[in-house]
C-alpha positions in Angstrom: 13.7 -9.9 -43.0 13.6 -7.3 -40.1 12.1 -7.9 -36.6 10.2 -10.7 -35.5 8.3 -11.0 -32.2 9.6 -14.1 -30.3 7.7 -13.2 -27.0 4.4 -11.2 -26.0 2.8 -10.5 -22.7 0.6 -8.1 -20.8 1.5 -5.8 -18.1 1.5 -2.1 -16.5 4.6 -0.2 -17.6 6.3 2.4 -14.8 9.6 4.3 -15.2 11.5 5.4 -12.4 11.1 9.2 -11.7 14.2 10.7 -13.3 14.2 13.7 -10.6 14.2 11.5 -7.5 15.1 8.2 -8.9 13.0 6.8 -6.1 9.3 6.8 -6.9 7.7 4.9 -10.1 5.9 6.9 -12.7 3.1 5.0 -14.5 4.0 4.9 -18.3 0.4 3.6 -19.2 -2.9 4.0 -17.8 -3.9 0.4 -18.3 -1.9 -3.1 -19.1 -0.4 -3.2 -22.4 1.4 -5.5 -24.6 5.1 -5.8 -24.0 7.0 -7.9 -26.5 10.6 -9.5 -27.1 11.7 -8.8 -30.8 14.7 -10.3 -32.4 16.6 -8.4 -35.4 18.0 -11.3 -37.6 20.1 -8.6 -39.6 21.6 -7.3 -36.5 21.6 -10.3 -34.5 20.1 -8.2 -31.4 17.0 -8.4 -29.2 14.8 -5.8 -27.9 12.0 -5.1 -25.7 9.1 -2.9 -27.4 5.9 -1.8 -25.9 3.6 0.7 -27.4 0.6 2.5 -25.8 -2.0 3.5 -28.8 0.8 5.5 -31.0 3.3 6.3 -28.1 6.0 3.9 -27.7 6.8 3.7 -23.9 9.4 1.0 -24.1 12.3 0.7 -26.6 15.1 -1.2 -24.7 18.0 -3.2 -26.3 18.9 -6.4 -24.4 22.8 -6.5 -23.3 24.4 -9.1 -21.5 24.9 -6.7 -18.7 21.5 -6.2 -18.0 19.8 -7.8 -15.3 15.9 -8.4 -14.6 15.1 -8.2 -10.8 11.7 -9.4 -9.1 11.1 -6.9 -6.4 7.7 -8.6 -5.6 5.4 -11.4 -6.5 4.0 -9.5 -9.4 6.7 -6.6 -10.2 10.1 -6.7 -12.0 12.5 -4.1 -13.1 15.8 -3.8 -15.2 17.9 -0.9 -15.8 18.4 0.6 -19.4 21.9 2.9 -19.5 21.1 3.7 -23.1 17.8 4.9 -22.4 19.1 6.4 -18.8 16.0 5.1 -17.2 14.9 2.0 -15.2 11.8 0.2 -16.7 9.4 -1.6 -14.2 6.4 -4.0 -15.1 3.5 -4.9 -13.0 1.7 -8.3 -14.0 -1.6 -9.5 -13.1 -0.2 -12.8 -11.9 3.2 -14.3 -10.6 3.3 -17.0 -13.3 3.3 -14.1 -15.8 6.1 -12.6 -14.1 8.3 -15.8 -14.3 7.7 -16.4 -17.6 8.8 -12.7 -18.5 12.0 -13.1 -16.1 12.9 -16.7 -17.6 12.6 -15.1 -21.4 14.8 -12.1 -20.1 17.4 -14.5 -19.1 17.3 -16.5 -22.2 17.3 -13.6 -24.4 20.1 -11.8 -22.5 22.4 -15.4 -22.9 21.5 -15.0 -26.7 23.0 -11.7 -26.6 26.0 -12.6 -25.1 26.7 -15.4 -27.1 26.3 -13.0 -30.3 28.7 -10.5 -28.7 31.0 -13.2 -28.0 30.6 -14.5 -31.4 31.1 -11.2 -33.0 34.2 -10.7 -31.4 35.7 -13.7 -32.0 35.1 -13.1 -35.7 36.9 -9.3 -35.2 39.9 -11.3 -33.6 40.2 -13.8 -36.6 39.8 -11.1 -39.0 42.7 -9.1 -37.1 44.7 -12.3 -36.9 44.2 -13.1 -41.0 45.1 -9.3 -41.5 48.4 -9.5 -40.2 49.0 -12.8 -41.6 48.0 -11.8 -45.1 50.4 -8.7 -44.3 53.4 -10.7 -43.3 52.9 -13.0 -46.2 52.2 -10.4 -48.7 55.8 -8.8 -47.6 57.6 -12.4 -48.5 55.8 -12.4 -51.8 56.9 -9.0 -52.5 60.4 -10.2 -51.9 59.9 -13.2 -53.9 58.2 -11.9 -56.9 59.1 -8.3 -56.6 55.9 -6.9 -58.8 52.8 -7.9 -60.7 49.2 -8.0 -60.1 49.4 -10.3 -57.3 51.2 -7.8 -55.1 48.6 -5.0 -56.1 45.9 -7.8 -55.0 47.5 -8.5 -51.6 48.0 -4.2 -50.7 44.3 -4.1 -51.6 43.5 -6.8 -49.2 45.7 -5.8 -46.5 43.9 -1.9 -46.7 40.6 -3.8 -46.5 41.8 -5.6 -43.3 43.4 -2.6 -41.5 39.9 -0.8 -42.0 38.1 -3.7 -40.3 41.0 -3.6 -37.6 40.4 0.1 -37.3 36.6 -0.4 -37.0 37.2 -3.2 -34.6 39.3 -0.7 -32.1 36.7 1.8 -32.7 33.9 -0.8 -31.6 36.1 -1.9 -28.5 36.6 1.6 -27.2 32.8 2.1 -27.7 31.9 -1.2 -25.8 34.4 0.2 -22.8 32.5 3.4 -22.8 29.0 1.7 -22.6 30.6 -0.8 -19.9 31.5 2.4 -18.0 28.0 4.0 -18.3 26.7 0.7 -17.2 28.6 0.4 -14.2 27.6 4.2 -13.1 24.1 3.3 -13.7 24.2 0.4 -11.8 25.9 2.4 -8.8 23.0 4.9 -8.9 20.6 2.1 -8.9 22.1 0.5 -5.9 21.9 3.7 -3.9 18.2 4.2 -5.2 17.4 0.7 -3.9 18.9 1.2 -0.5 17.0 4.5 -0.1 13.8 2.5 -1.0 14.5 -0.2 1.7 15.2 2.6 4.1 12.2 4.2 3.4 10.0 0.7 3.4 11.2 0.1 7.0 10.6 3.5 8.4 7.0 3.1 6.7 6.8 -0.5 8.5 7.8 1.2 12.1 4.7 3.7 11.6 2.5 0.9 10.6 3.3 -0.9 13.6 2.7 2.3 15.8 -0.6 3.0 14.3 -1.6 -0.6 14.5 -0.9 -0.3 18.2 -2.5 2.8 18.4 -5.6 1.2 16.8 -5.8 -1.6 19.1 -5.7 0.9 21.9 -8.5 2.6 20.4 -10.6 -0.5 19.9 -10.1 -1.5 23.5 -11.2 2.1 24.6 -14.5 1.5 22.4 -15.2 -1.6 24.2 -15.0 0.2 27.7 -17.1 3.0 26.1 -19.8 0.2 25.1 -19.7 -1.5 28.2 -20.2 2.2 29.8 -23.2 2.6 27.4 -24.6 -0.7 28.3 -24.6 0.6 32.1 -26.3 3.7 31.2 -29.0 1.9 29.5 -29.3 0.0 32.7 -29.5 2.9 34.9 -32.2 4.1 32.2 -34.3 0.9 32.8 -33.9 1.2 36.7 -35.0 5.0 36.4 -38.2 4.0 34.3 -38.9 1.3 37.2 -38.3 4.0 39.9 -41.1 6.0 37.9 -43.4 3.5 37.9 -43.1 2.7 41.4 -43.4 6.6 42.2 -47.0 6.6 40.4 -48.1 3.6 42.0 -47.2 5.1 45.2 -48.6 8.5 44.6 -51.9 6.7 43.4 -51.9 4.8 47.1 -51.2 8.2 48.6 -54.3 9.4 46.9 -56.7 6.8 47.9 -55.4 7.2 51.4 -56.3 10.8 51.3 -59.6 9.7 50.0 -60.2 7.2 52.5 -58.8 10.0 55.2 -61.4 12.4 54.1 -64.2 10.1 54.2 -63.4 8.9 57.6 -63.4 12.6 58.8 -66.8 13.1 57.1 -68.1 10.0 58.9 -66.5 11.4 62.3 -68.6 14.7 61.6 -71.8 13.1 60.8 -72.2 10.6 63.5 -71.2 12.4 66.5 -72.4 9.8 68.5 -70.1 6.7 67.4 -67.4 7.9 69.8 -66.0 4.7 70.0 -65.6 4.4 66.4 -64.3 7.7 66.3 -61.2 6.5 68.2 -60.9 3.7 66.0 -61.0 6.1 63.3 -58.7 8.5 64.7 -56.3 5.6 65.5 -56.5 4.6 62.0 -56.2 8.2 60.8 -53.0 8.5 62.7 -51.7 5.1 61.1 -52.7 6.2 57.6 -51.0 9.6 58.2 -47.7 7.9 59.6 -48.0 5.7 56.7 -48.3 9.0 54.6 -45.3 10.5 56.0 -43.3 7.5 55.4 -44.6 7.3 51.7 -43.4 10.8 51.3 -40.1 10.2 52.5 -39.9 7.5 50.2 -40.6 9.6 47.4 -38.1 12.3 47.9 -35.6 9.6 48.3 -36.4 8.2 44.8 -36.7 11.6 43.5 -33.2 12.1 44.8 -32.0 8.9 43.4 -33.5 9.9 40.1 -31.8 13.4 40.1 -28.4 11.8 41.0 -29.0 8.8 38.0 -29.8 11.9 35.4 -26.3 13.9 36.6 -24.4 10.7 35.9 -26.0 10.0 32.8 -25.4 13.7 31.7 -21.9 13.2 32.9 -21.2 10.1 30.7 -22.8 11.6 27.9 -20.1 14.7 28.0 -17.3 12.2 28.4 -18.5 10.0 25.3 -18.9 12.9 23.1 -15.4 13.7 23.9 -14.0 10.8 23.3 -15.8 10.0 20.1 -14.6 13.4 18.9 -10.8 12.2 19.6 -11.5 8.9 17.8 -13.0 10.4 14.7 -9.7 12.2 14.7 -7.7 9.2 15.4 -9.5 7.3 12.7 -9.0 9.9 10.0 -5.1 9.9 10.9 -5.3 6.2 10.4 -7.0 6.4 7.0 -4.6 9.1 5.6 -1.9 6.5 6.9 -3.3 3.6 5.2 -3.7 5.6 1.7 -0.2 6.5 2.1 1.0 3.0 2.7 -1.2 1.7 -0.3 0.3 4.4 -2.6 3.9 3.2 -1.3 2.8 -0.5 -2.0 1.7 0.5 -5.7 4.8 2.3 -6.4 6.9 -0.5 -5.2 
């Protein structure tokens, strides 16, 4: 009847890098069909997956194999005959659980089939020895005839079966040794992978702390920017006040000119002239005070502009450093994502 599928699912297929024994290499560009097949004739089980016309998984299940869940959606198993490790990435944890349960079920069935085969071989061997002894007694009893010839033929067949059984035992011993060596290599690779993951975790913690520090610095700079905006608003108010004072000064100057003209035109009003002179002196004093205020305000404006230029230079320098740190953080995140995908 050939092989029949007994379980089918879809997953992304990976194989371990044969050169490093650490990194995963994608065997399919997208999720493909992965099936368990049962061979009725040989009483064996296989996992088969085909991507287009390419067979990417052809793994015979043996009782020594183990399917390991390495994450919520990823699992792997080692195939010593193919000398590789297969990995499957599922779209959900439920699919991974079903596949793992089926793997355990098929593995148990393979173990039972192997035990049954060994029992048949031992029974055949015992029967061969018993037939050989009985044949000898019959030869002594009958000393000839067609029965003797038939017994010899049966003995020859049983000897051949015993020889094949011994060869199979030797073959299984070699396969067991190969599986043990493969297990040792996989254990070493898993330990190296765990150490690498711990190192990446430490680096991620350091980068996260650095990111928090940079965010705090950004908050400080934003506060400084707010202070700069407040200084700009204050400068705008000072400019408006200066314009008002200049306008008032021009009015006072115009008034002073008018008073001088009046004093020249009406020389007879000396008393008024004295009053005008006093008023003029007062205006000049006010003018001097206003000029002092203007100079003070201009000085304040120059100092504010200088502080603003200095803050802009510091802000530009820090933003350049910040851009470099953010680029480093993005590179690290891409490396971490790649490692997560590999695992």
